[in-house]
N, C-alpha and C positions, 0 to 999 in steps of 0.2 A: 772484480768489477772495476772498470775505469772511472776516471772522474766524470761525475754527472754534470750537463751543461743546464743552466737555468735559462728558460725562455723569457722570464720576466725581468724587468730590471732590478728586482729585489733577489737575493740569493739568500741560503741558508749555510749554517756552519757546517763544516765537513762532518763533525762527529754527530751533530743531530741529523743530518741527512743521511748518513751511512746506516744508522739505528733504524730510522724511520723507513728507509728503502728496503731493509731487510725484513721488517715486519709488515710491509704494506700487503693489501689484499689484491691479486692478480686478476684482471678481465681482459681477455685477448692479449695484445700487446701492450697495454695499459697497466696501470695500478694506481691505487688510492691508499695513501697512508693517512696518518693523523697530521702530518705537517704539510704534505705536499701531494699532487697528483703526478703520476709519472707517465711520460709518454714516449712512444719509440723515436729512435734516431732514424739515421739514413738507413741502416741495416738492422741492428739490434733493438729488441724490445726494451723499454723502460731505460733508456739512455739520457732523456732530458726530463725536467721537471718544472712544474710551476707551484710556487708556494700557495697553500690553500688561503692565505690571507689577501693574496692578489687575484683569487678567482671570482668572477661575478656570476658566470653562467656555465652549465654543462648540460648539454642537451643532444638529442638525436637530430640528424639531418638525412634526408633521403635525397640522392642526386640520381641523375641517369646518364649513362655513357653508351657508347656504340659497342655493342658485343660482337665479338668474332668479326668485326670489319664488315658485316653485313647489313649494317644500317638498323639493325633491331636495337631498341633501347632496353638496357637492363637497369634495374634499379641497384643502387649501391647505398649501403648503410654506413652513416659516418657517426661518430660521437666527437662532438665539437667542445672544445674547452675555450672559453672567452675570458681573457684576463687584461690586466693594465689598461682598462677602459677602452676597450675596443680590438685589442689583438685577438687573433684566434688561430687555434691549432686544430686540426681534425684529424681523425684516425678511422681507419675502415675497420669494420666489425662483419664477421661472416654470420654471426649467431645474435638474432636480436634479443635473446634472453640473456646473453652475456652483457649486451649494452644496457638492459633494464636493470640488471643486478648493479651493474657500475654506477648507475644513477642513484639506486636505492642506498649505496654504500655512501655515496657523495652526500645524500641528504641527511643520513645519519652522522657522519662525522663533522658536516659542516651544513647545518640547516639554514643558514642565512645565504647560502649559494642556490640561485635559481636553477631547477632542473627544466626549464623551458627556455626557448630561444627569447630575446628581447621583444620580438613581436608577439610571441606566445603569452609573455608575462603581461604586456599590455592588453591584449585580448582577454586575459583573465581578469584583470583589475577590472576592466568595463563591464565584464559580465557580473562580477561581484557586486559592483556598483549598481548595476541594473535590478539585480535580486534584491538587494537593499531598498532600493526605491520601490520595487513592487510589493515588498513586504510593508513599507511604511504606508502604503496608500490604503486608505480605508474602502472597503468593498461595499457594494450595495446590499441591501437585505436580501433580494432575490439571490445575487450571487453567493452570498454565505450560506443561505438555504440549499443552494445546489451543491456547495463543497461539502455541507453536513450530510447531505443524501448520499453523495458518492462515496464519503468515508464510511458511511452506514453500509452500503452495498459491498465494499471492499472488505469489511470486517465480516460479513456474513459469508462472502465467498471464501474466505482464509478458514472459517469454521467447517466449510463442506469443499475439502479439496477435490472430492469427485465431481461435485457440481461445477467446479472452475474448470478442471480439465475437460469435461462434456462440452461446456459452452466454447472454451477456446478450439477444440477440435472441430466442432460443428462450424464454427465461424472460419476456420481456416479451409474447410472443404468448401464452403459456401463461396468464399473469395476466389478460390480456383475454379470452381464451376462457372461463375460469373465471366470469367476471363476467357473462356472457351467459346469461340466464335461458332454458330451453327455450319459455316462453310468449311471449318477444320474437321468437324465431325463427319461431314459428307465426304471429304478427301480421304480420311483415315477408313471410313467404312468401304469405299470403293477399292482402297489399296488392299484391304482384309480380305474383301469377297475376292479379288483377283488372286490373292494369295490362296484361298480355299479351292477355288475352281482350278487353278495351276496344279494344286496338291493332287486333287482327284483325277484331274486329266491325266496326269503323269502315270498314276497307278492303272487307269484304263487302258491307255496306249501301251503301256509295258505288257498288259494281259494279252492285248491283240497283237502283239509283235511290231507295232507301228515304230516304236523306238527301241534302242537297245537297253539293258538293264543299267549300263553305266550312267547313260543320259538321263534314265527315270530317276535313278537315285540322286542325281546332282540336281535335277529339276524339283524333286522332293525337298531335298535339303533347303535350296533356296527359298521355296515357297513356305516351308515351316519357319525359317527365319524370319521371313516378311510377316507371317502371322503373329509370331511372338513378339516383334518389334511392335506391331500396331496394337497389340492388346496391352503391352507394358506401356505405351503412351497415356494411359488412363484417360484418353479423350471421349471414347465412345461411352455412352451411358448404359448402365446395367438395370437389372431388375430392381435392385436395392439403390444403388448410388446413381440416381439420375437427377435431373433439376427439380421435378416436382417433388420428390421425397425430400431432398436436401432442403428447399425452401420450406416445406411442412414442418421439419425437425427444427430448423433454424427459428422459426415463429413460435413452435411450441417451447424452445429453450429460453 
């Protein structure tokens, strides 16, 4: 191992650095030790370092770059190490799970280091202040009654998981049904009907010798595919799953 270069103004003694580098936990081209975070150099992994005492933030950043020179934007994941009151070094990660593990390790060995960007830390602080402010505000009697009623209903639902799943399932089906416009149902119905007519017509014309067997088979396959696709859209109402029955089940639930 060659001599490691410190990116920070502060350096570690060679003996301390050597032992820490040897036992550091590796994540991609980076590493996290008890004394420093190790980052890639120009070519090789973990050839530079920043003492943990100088690190203020370690966080993920997603940037976009032109992919394949065709103008398409591809996301690129970085882990950014912020140190010395504003300097940054970012490293590319191919696997977000490795990046998450690195942040977890940083949080374990150096709890005082933020695992959010400065903007993220500020946003989190504002959210916590808002939550504290909301908790400190005294609710009206009606609001407290409503909260108690919701808590009671939630407790009852947890006691009956089958009821909860039934309510959730019916509500989900009703939302989907409400989003389906009648015009879409008519379009799907017409296409489905055309597929059925085409399928039957291909059989009849083949029997009467109007078209060849090959053309008949191709037509039947295309029509069958159209029929299957239209049925799988689940837009058309059925004898059980239709707006009237779903609305009735929803109101009963």
